[in-house]
C-alpha positions in Angstrom: 5.7 9.3 -23.2 4.9 12.6 -24.6 8.1 14.7 -24.9 9.4 15.3 -21.5 6.1 14.2 -19.8 4.3 10.8 -19.3 1.0 10.2 -20.0 -0.6 8.5 -16.6 -4.2 7.1 -16.5 -5.9 7.0 -13.2 -8.5 4.3 -12.8 -11.2 4.3 -10.4 -12.1 0.9 -9.4 -16.0 0.1 -9.8 -18.2 0.7 -6.8 -15.5 3.1 -5.2 -16.1 6.8 -5.0 -12.9 9.0 -6.0 -11.4 11.2 -3.5 -9.8 13.1 -6.5 -12.5 13.2 -9.0 -10.6 15.8 -11.2 -7.6 13.6 -11.5 -9.5 10.7 -13.0 -8.7 9.7 -16.5 -5.3 10.5 -18.5 -3.0 13.2 -16.9 0.2 14.3 -18.4 2.9 15.0 -15.6 6.7 15.5 -15.7 8.6 12.3 -15.8 10.6 13.3 -12.9 7.3 13.2 -10.6 6.5 9.8 -11.7 8.0 6.7 -9.6 8.0 3.1 -10.7 6.8 0.7 -8.2 8.7 -2.4 -7.4 7.5 -5.7 -8.9 8.0 -7.2 -5.5 5.3 -4.9 -4.0 2.7 -6.9 -6.0 3.1 -9.7 -3.5 2.0 -7.6 -0.7 5.1 -8.2 1.5 4.7 -8.0 5.2 7.9 -6.3 5.7 9.0 -3.7 3.2 12.5 -3.9 4.0 12.6 -6.7 1.7 11.3 -4.6 -1.4 14.0 -4.3 -3.9 13.0 -0.5 -4.7 11.3 1.2 -1.6 10.1 4.5 -2.7 6.5 6.1 -2.1 4.9 4.4 -5.1 6.3 0.8 -3.9 5.2 1.7 -0.2 1.7 2.8 -1.3 1.1 -0.1 -3.8 2.3 -2.7 -1.3 0.1 -1.2 1.4 -2.9 -1.4 -1.0 -2.2 -5.0 -1.9 -2.0 -6.2 1.7 -5.3 -4.6 2.3 -7.2 -5.5 -0.8 -5.7 -8.7 -1.9 -4.2 -10.4 1.4 -7.4 -10.5 3.5 -7.5 -6.9 5.0 -3.9 -6.9 6.3 -3.5 -3.3 8.0 -0.4 -4.0 9.6 3.0 -3.9 7.7 6.5 -3.5 8.7 9.2 -1.5 7.4 12.0 -2.9 9.7 11.4 -2.3 13.2 8.7 0.3 12.3 5.0 -0.9 12.1 2.9 1.0 9.7 -0.9 0.6 10.4 -3.5 1.3 7.5 -6.9 2.8 8.9 -9.7 0.7 7.2 -12.2 3.1 8.3 -14.4 0.1 9.1 -14.5 -2.7 11.9 -12.5 -5.8 10.9 -13.8 -9.0 12.4 -11.2 -10.6 14.6 -8.7 -7.8 14.2 -8.6 -7.2 18.2 -9.2 -10.6 19.5 -6.8 -12.2 22.0 -5.1 -14.2 19.6 -4.0 -11.4 17.5 -3.0 -9.2 20.5 -0.9 -11.9 21.8 0.8 -12.5 18.5 2.0 -8.7 18.3 3.1 -8.8 22.0 5.3 -11.7 21.2 6.7 -10.1 18.1 7.5 -7.1 20.0 9.1 -9.0 23.0 11.0 -11.4 20.8 11.6 -9.8 17.3 
């Protein structure tokens, strides 16, 4: 904390190119603009209705964890809404018949 501001460090992961290079490092921003993510988002929850504190920070953190830590899971639900994360690359087995039929069954029998 720094008065009414909070210091936030934006870390770039090794080997990744930053999309917002000017924001790398320590930034000071108003506390009102900083949202806490939910600890449950660390688990990479498949249906975000189960997250105890759903806000933009938790949503983005959960999507990141499902993609990075859960074997490139790009499909995440928020109740009946399906969010799809664009990986900007081909994912082997993603569009095979087994996965396609799995999602068809989920839609038919929620």
